[in-house]
C-alpha positions in Angstrom: -23.9 1.2 13.9 -22.5 -0.8 16.7 -24.0 1.3 19.7 -24.0 -0.9 23.1 -26.9 0.5 25.4 -27.6 -0.3 29.0 -31.2 0.6 29.8 -32.6 0.8 33.2 -36.2 -0.5 33.6 -38.7 -0.8 36.4 -39.0 -2.6 39.7 -34.8 -3.5 40.2 -34.7 -4.8 36.6 -32.1 -3.8 34.2 -32.3 -4.8 30.7 -28.7 -5.1 28.8 -29.6 -4.2 25.2 -27.4 -4.4 21.8 -29.0 -1.5 19.3 -27.7 -3.2 16.1 -30.2 -1.5 13.5 -31.0 1.3 15.3 -34.7 0.3 15.5 -35.3 -2.3 17.7 -33.3 -3.6 20.4 -32.4 -6.9 21.7 -32.9 -7.6 25.2 -30.3 -10.3 26.5 -31.5 -10.4 29.9 -32.3 -9.0 33.2 -30.7 -8.7 36.6 -32.5 -9.6 39.8 -35.6 -7.9 41.1 -34.7 -7.3 44.7 -38.4 -6.6 45.8 -40.6 -4.3 45.4 -39.8 -0.7 45.0 -35.9 -1.6 44.1 -34.4 0.7 41.5 -31.5 0.4 39.2 -29.1 3.3 39.9 -26.1 2.3 37.5 -25.2 -0.4 35.2 -22.5 -1.6 32.8 -21.9 -4.4 30.0 -18.5 -5.5 29.6 -16.6 -7.7 27.0 -17.4 -11.1 27.0 -21.0 -10.9 28.3 -19.8 -9.8 31.6 -21.2 -6.9 33.6 -22.6 -5.2 36.6 -25.7 -3.5 37.8 -26.3 -1.3 41.2 -29.4 -1.3 42.4 -30.8 0.0 45.8 -30.6 -3.2 47.1 -27.0 -4.4 46.0 -24.2 -4.7 43.3 -24.5 -7.7 41.2 -22.1 -9.1 38.6 -23.1 -11.2 35.5 -20.4 -13.2 33.8 -23.0 -14.8 31.1 -24.7 -11.8 29.6 -26.8 -11.0 32.3 -28.6 -14.7 32.4 -27.5 -15.2 35.9 -25.9 -12.8 38.7 -24.0 -12.7 41.7 -24.0 -10.2 44.7 -20.8 -8.4 44.7 -21.7 -5.7 47.4 -18.4 -5.3 49.2 -18.9 -6.3 53.1 -20.1 -3.4 55.4 -21.1 -0.9 52.1 -24.6 0.1 52.2 -25.7 0.3 48.2 -27.2 3.5 49.4 -23.8 5.2 49.6 -22.3 3.9 46.5 -21.2 6.8 44.3 -19.0 4.9 41.9 -18.2 1.6 40.5 -15.4 0.3 38.2 -15.2 -3.4 37.0 -12.7 -5.0 34.7 -13.9 -7.7 32.3 -12.0 -10.6 34.7 -14.1 -9.4 38.0 -11.6 -7.3 39.5 -13.1 -3.8 40.7 -13.2 -0.8 42.9 -16.2 0.6 44.6 -16.4 4.3 46.0 -18.7 4.8 48.7 -19.2 8.2 51.0 -21.1 9.1 54.1 -20.8 11.3 57.0 -17.4 9.3 58.0 -16.1 9.9 54.5 -15.2 8.5 51.3 -14.1 5.0 51.1 -12.8 2.9 48.1 -13.3 -0.7 48.4 -11.0 -3.0 46.5 -11.0 -6.5 45.2 -12.7 -9.0 43.0 -16.0 -10.8 42.8 -16.1 -13.6 44.8 -13.2 -12.8 47.1 -12.8 -10.4 50.1 -12.9 -6.8 49.7 -10.1 -4.5 51.2 -11.4 -1.0 52.1 -9.4 2.2 52.5 -10.1 5.7 53.3 -9.8 8.6 50.6 -8.2 12.1 52.4 -10.6 14.5 50.5 -11.5 17.6 51.2 -14.8 18.9 53.3 -17.6 18.7 50.4 -18.7 22.1 49.7 -22.5 21.4 50.1 -22.3 18.7 53.3 -21.9 15.6 51.4 -19.8 14.1 48.4 -21.7 13.6 44.8 -20.6 10.8 42.1 -17.1 9.6 41.7 -15.5 8.5 37.9 -13.1 5.9 38.0 -10.3 4.8 35.6 -7.6 2.3 35.3 -5.1 1.3 32.7 -4.0 -1.5 34.7 -4.4 -3.5 37.9 -2.4 -0.8 39.9 -2.5 2.6 38.0 -5.7 4.5 38.3 -7.6 7.8 39.0 -10.8 8.9 41.0 -12.5 12.0 40.2 -15.0 13.0 42.9 -17.7 15.4 42.9 -16.9 17.6 45.8 -20.3 18.6 46.5 -21.7 20.6 43.9 -24.4 23.2 44.2 -26.0 25.5 41.7 -24.1 25.9 38.6 -20.8 25.1 39.8 -19.1 21.5 39.9 -15.8 21.3 41.8 -14.1 18.4 41.5 -11.5 16.6 43.4 -8.9 14.3 41.1 -6.7 11.2 42.9 -4.3 9.0 41.6 -2.9 5.4 42.6 0.0 3.3 41.7 -0.9 0.7 44.3 -4.2 -0.7 43.1 -6.0 1.5 45.2 -4.5 1.0 48.5 -3.3 4.6 48.7 -4.3 7.7 46.9 -2.3 11.1 46.0 -4.6 14.1 45.1 -3.9 15.8 41.8 -5.6 18.7 39.8 -8.9 18.8 38.5 -10.3 21.5 36.6 -14.0 20.6 37.2 -16.0 17.6 38.1 -17.0 15.4 35.1 -16.3 12.0 33.6 -12.6 10.6 33.3 -11.2 8.0 30.9 -7.0 7.5 30.8 -5.7 5.5 28.2 -2.2 5.2 29.5 -0.1 6.2 32.6 0.3 9.6 31.0 -2.7 10.4 28.8 -6.3 11.2 30.0 -9.1 13.0 29.0 -11.9 14.6 31.1 -15.4 15.7 30.3 -16.4 18.3 32.4 -19.9 20.0 33.0 -20.4 23.6 32.9 -18.8 25.0 35.9 -19.8 28.4 36.7 -18.7 30.7 34.1 -17.0 27.6 32.6 -18.9 25.9 29.5 -18.7 22.3 29.4 -15.2 21.4 28.1 -13.4 18.5 27.0 -9.7 18.3 28.8 -6.8 16.3 27.9 -3.8 15.6 30.3 -0.4 14.4 28.9 1.2 14.1 32.4 -1.2 11.7 34.4 -3.2 14.5 35.7 -0.8 17.0 36.7 -1.8 19.5 34.3 -4.9 19.6 32.1 -5.5 21.7 28.8 -8.8 22.4 27.1 -9.1 20.4 23.9 -9.3 22.5 20.7 -12.2 21.2 19.1 -13.4 23.4 16.2 -16.7 24.8 16.3 -18.6 24.8 13.1 -20.0 28.2 12.3 -23.6 27.5 12.6 -23.1 26.3 16.2 -21.2 29.5 17.4 -24.3 30.6 19.5 -25.4 27.0 20.5 -25.0 25.4 23.9 -22.5 22.6 23.4 -22.4 19.7 26.0 -19.6 17.1 26.6 -20.8 14.2 28.0 -18.3 11.5 28.1 -14.5 11.4 27.2 -13.3 10.4 24.2 -13.0 6.4 23.1 -9.9 5.4 21.6 -9.4 2.9 19.0 -5.6 2.3 18.1 -4.0 5.7 17.6 -7.3 7.5 16.9 -9.1 9.1 19.5 -13.1 10.3 18.9 -14.7 12.8 20.8 -18.5 13.5 20.3 -19.9 17.0 21.6 -23.7 17.2 22.1 -25.4 20.7 21.2 -28.7 22.3 22.0 -29.5 25.2 19.5 -29.6 28.7 21.5 -33.2 28.8 20.8 -34.1 25.4 22.0 -35.5 24.1 18.9 -32.8 21.6 17.5 -30.4 19.2 18.9 -27.5 17.3 17.5 -24.2 15.9 17.6 -20.6 16.6 16.5 -17.9 14.4 16.2 -14.1 14.9 16.1 -11.3 12.9 15.7 -7.4 13.1 17.3 -4.4 11.1 15.7 -2.1 12.4 18.4 -3.7 11.7 22.3 -5.4 15.3 22.2 -3.2 17.4 21.0 -4.9 18.3 17.7 -8.7 17.5 16.6 -10.3 17.5 13.0 -14.1 17.7 12.4 -15.4 14.4 11.6 -19.2 15.0 11.5 -22.4 17.5 12.5 -25.6 16.2 12.4 -29.2 17.2 13.8 -31.1 15.0 15.8 -34.5 13.6 14.7 -37.2 16.5 14.8 -38.7 16.5 18.2 -36.0 15.0 20.1 -36.2 15.9 23.7 -32.2 14.6 24.6 -29.0 14.0 22.8 -26.5 11.4 24.3 -24.1 8.6 22.8 -22.2 5.6 23.6 -19.8 3.4 22.1 -19.1 -0.2 21.6 -15.7 -1.5 23.7 -13.1 0.3 21.8 -15.1 1.5 18.5 -15.5 5.2 17.7 -19.3 4.5 16.9 -21.9 7.0 17.8 -25.7 7.2 18.1 -28.7 9.5 18.6 -30.9 8.7 21.3 
């Protein structure tokens, strides 16, 4: 099972790990520990040993499997305001930050000067914006899904689209906040967390985010009363999209994962696997190595 994991450790240290046998992960390297009390907020390992780590003291980039690091924090951006990061393996990236003055997107590359533009977002529901999810299909065309100020059980989202690399953004529709992944200029997926009366749902767009349709994932009979959790958008390998849905038994005694496959860009889905987590599991999640549909229970 080729499941790639990134684990945050203590004191500003992040370990990139490759869990190859499901039992003992291998630590490849550590990020710079930038002083006592520094913590890792986000991290991702990309292709070719490249990756990034956002800590409370800065945004760092590695090109050698986490053996050495470069400070990639955009000029004038405080790490505490960064709510979303996306890097391509070549070091080109986008960084979303928000403060009392609004939402800003910095675009550039590691080792170069970053350019910043403002995002014309609606006033957040609860005084400040939450996390941001980014997806680009090429250097010019991308999408940004912004948590518009979640409160209680509600998770409103604002979605924006760019065709000039992030210099300007146009608002498009969004059914809720969550995590997005676009695979072309037309086809994209949104894994939305529960939003008020709406359950956690996987949505699909075939027009670049102008409209969204709930994916028709068949529910196994034994899960008809269980709570289903869509934590991440599908991974796409060739023409097949693989989606994974976590589930928690209605009485809280069991957890597990159900996986689905779609050969037609999310229009139809078939059940592939349905498995329980080991007894006593406290949480269920999944990840996939670059481009592969392999899944795992954590």
